[in-house]
N, C-alpha and C positions, 0 to 999 in steps of 0.2 A: 446652271441652266444649260450651258453648252454641252456638258457631259451627259445630261439626261436626253437631250436632243439626239446626240450621237447614238446613245443606247437604243432609243426608240427607233431610229432609222435602221440600225443593224438588226433589231428584232424583226422589223417589217420585212427587210430583205431576206432574212433567214426563213421566214414563214412563206414568203412569195417564191423563193427559189424553186421548190418542187413544182409549183404550178407553171412557172415560166419554162422550166426544163421539160415538162410534159407537153407544152405547146410547141416547143422547138423540136422535140424528138417524139413524134406521134406513136412510135412503136413501143415505147417503154412505159411502164406504170410509174406514176408519181410516188415518191417516198414521202409519206406524211409523218411528221414527228409525233411520237406518242407522248401524252402528258406524263409528267413525273409523278410517281406515287406520293401520297401525302407523307410528311415526315412522321417518323415513329416517335411515340412518346416513351421516354425511358423511366417513367414512374412505375411503381408497383401497384397496379390496380387491385391485386388480390389482398393487399395489406394496407388498408386505408389509414391505419394508425401506425404506420412504419416509424415516422419521426417521433411520435410520442413514446412508442415502445423503446426506440433507440435511446432517447433522452433518459427514460427511466432506468435502463440498464447502465448507462454512463453515470447517472447520479448514484446508483447503488454501489458501483465500483469505486466512485470517489469517496463514499462514506467508509467503505472497507479500507481504502488507502489512508484516509484520515485516521482511522482507528489504529492502524499499524504505525503510522508516523508518530501519533500522540503517545503510544505505548513506548516507542523507542525514545522519544523525548523525555518521558517520565523517568525511564531507567537512566538516561544520561544525566539528568538533573540530580537524581539520587546519588550517582557516582561522584558528582561534583560537590556533594555535601548538603543538598537541600533535604529537608524532612520529607517522608513519603507523601504527606498531605499537601505540602507546598509544591512538591515536584508535580503531583497530579494536577493541582490547580493551574500551574504555569503551563503545563503541557496541553491542557484542555483549551487554551486560548489559541492554539495554532490554527491558522488558515493559510492556504497557499497564496503567495503573492506573485505578481508579475515580476519578471526579471529586472525590470527597470526600477522597482521599488526595494530590491534587496540591498542590504548593507554591503559595502565593499570591504572585504577583509584580506584581499590578495596581497597587499603590500604591508600589512600590519604584522607586528610580532605577536607571539602568543600572549605576552603580558598585556599588550595594548588591547587585544581582543577580550582577554579576561576582564580588564578594567571596563571595557564597553558593556560586556554582559552584566557585570556587577552594577554598573550605573543604571542599566535598563531595569534590572530587578528591583533596585531601591526606589526607582521612579514608578514602579508597577507597570512598566511598558513590556508586558509579557510577550506580546507578539514579536517585538523587536528582539527580545532576549532569545526567543526560540529561533528566529531567523539567524541571529548571530551564532548560536550554537550549531545549527545545521551548516552554515557557511564555514565555520571553523572545522567541523568534521570533514566537509568536502575538501577543504584545503589540506588537511592532514592526510587524506586518502588520495590526494592528487586527482580529484574528480573535477572536470571543468564545469563551470556554471551552465553551459549549454546542454549538459546531459540531464538537467532538471526538466520536469514537465512544465 
């Protein structure tokens, strides 16, 4: 309340200053403050569907990325000994996970990670198996987890 009273008083004084100044100095013309222009809107009026179009582009790119990742996963599973049909089936289950849900493999040995992947495959937890495989490859290539999208 006290702050708004001070603001109001200062506003009135600022608006009254030119009038008081003109009355005390009759030979000068009063300076009247000009109103501020309205704020500009930063939206794109020429493209009303901007957000929808941007979302569509991002969704299409994500589908392309998924296809590339799934192809890579399928090839990796085949190299690890799965049949082509099984490798494709496991790779198709891949979806991107938030970093907080990724399995931690940083301090685990290769044998422990292999056992975790084998366990996930036998339990048909293909999403976990894919994440473990990707995390294992990142670890081998020394790619930090933060570089993932």
